[in-house]
MIBASE-936175 format. One record per residue (C-alpha): residue number from 1; residue in three letters; x, y, z. Coordinates in steps of 0.5 Angstrom, whole numbers, plus 500, padded with zeros to 3 digits. Example, Ala and Ser with C-alpha at 12.3 -4.5 7.8 and 13.67 -1.06 7.14 Angstrom:
2
  num  residu  east  north   up
    1     ala   525    491  516
    2     ser   527    498  514
//
This chain:
115
  num  residu  east  north   up
    1     met   643    538  144
    2     ala   639    532  142
    3     val   635    532  136
    4     gln   627    531  137
    5     ala   624    526  133
    6     asn   619    532  131
    7     glu   624    537  129
    8     val   624    540  122
    9     asn   630    543  119
   10     gln   629    550  117
   11     val   632    550  111
   12     thr   630    544  107
   13     gly   623    543  111
   14     lys   625    536  112
   15     pro   626    532  119
   16     ala   632    534  122
   17     gln   637    529  122
   18     gly   642    528  128
   19     pro   649    524  128
   20     asp   646    518  124
   21     gly   642    522  119
   22     glu   647    521  114
   23     gln   647    514  115
   24     leu   639    513  115
   25     asp   639    516  109
   26     ser   644    512  106
   27     leu   640    506  108
   28     arg   634    509  105
   29     asp   638    509  099
   30     glu   640    502  099
   31     asn   634    500  100
   32     ala   630    503  094
   33     gln   636    501  090
   34     leu   635    493  092
   35     gln   627    494  091
   36     glu   629    497  084
   37     ala   633    491  083
   38     val   628    486  085
   39     his   623    489  081
   40     ala   628    489  075
   41     his   630    482  076
   42     ala   622    479  076
   43     val   621    483  070
   44     val   627    479  066
   45     asp   624    473  069
   46     gln   617    474  066
   47     ala   621    476  059
   48     ile   624    469  059
   49     gly   618    466  061
   50     val   615    468  055
   51     phe   620    465  051
   52     leu   618    458  055
   53     ala   611    459  054
   54     ala   612    459  047
   55     gly   616    453  047
   56     arg   622    456  044
   57     leu   627    457  049
   58     thr   630    454  055
   59     pro   631    459  061
   60     asp   638    460  059
   61     gln   637    461  052
   62     gly   632    466  054
   63     trp   637    470  058
   64     gln   642    470  052
   65     val   637    472  048
   66     leu   635    478  052
   67     arg   642    480  053
   68     glu   644    480  046
   69     val   638    484  044
   70     ser   639    489  050
   71     gln   647    489  048
   72     arg   646    490  040
   73     thr   640    495  040
   74     asn   643    499  046
   75     thr   637    498  050
   76     lys   637    497  057
   77     leu   636    490  059
   78     arg   630    491  064
   79     his   627    495  058
   80     val   628    490  053
   81     ser   624    485  058
   82     glu   618    490  058
   83     leu   617    490  051
   84     ile   618    483  050
   85     ile   612    482  056
   86     asp   608    488  052
   87     gly   609    485  045
   88     ala   607    478  048
   89     arg   600    481  050
   90     thr   599    486  044
   91     gly   604    483  038
   92     arg   607    490  038
   93     leu   615    491  038
   94     pro   619    496  036
   95     ala   622    495  029
   96     asp   629    495  032
   97     ile   628    490  037
   98     arg   624    485  033
   99     ala   629    485  028
  100     glu   634    483  033
  101     leu   630    478  037
  102     asp   628    475  031
  103     ser   636    475  029
  104     gln   637    472  036
  105     leu   632    467  035
  106     ala   634    464  029
  107     leu   641    462  032
  108     arg   638    458  037
  109     gln   634    452  036
  110     pro   627    450  039
  111     ser   628    446  046
  112     pro   625    439  045
  113     val   618    438  047
  114     ala   617    432  052
  115     glu   613    426  049
//
């Protein structure tokens, strides 16, 4: 007996699944993970852009700073990036992030300004 498109599983209340239901769920999960990864990548790029806009770092140096701050403060890279973006707007950063950021920035020379 084939599953009809409008049937509902009486136990879960979710749409009934045919033989490909597990595959469909797997594809939905993968899609959600990919969307999250794209969003996280955009947030990291924006944080790197904050460093570029300030004229302090190159894109590669910005990536290195974010990575080091993340690792040394045991904070997810995406969260560090969100804090940097918010900090650029508000001027506020958590003390541990600010201390490590200052330390990492001190290790890197400002990028040369083109004349």
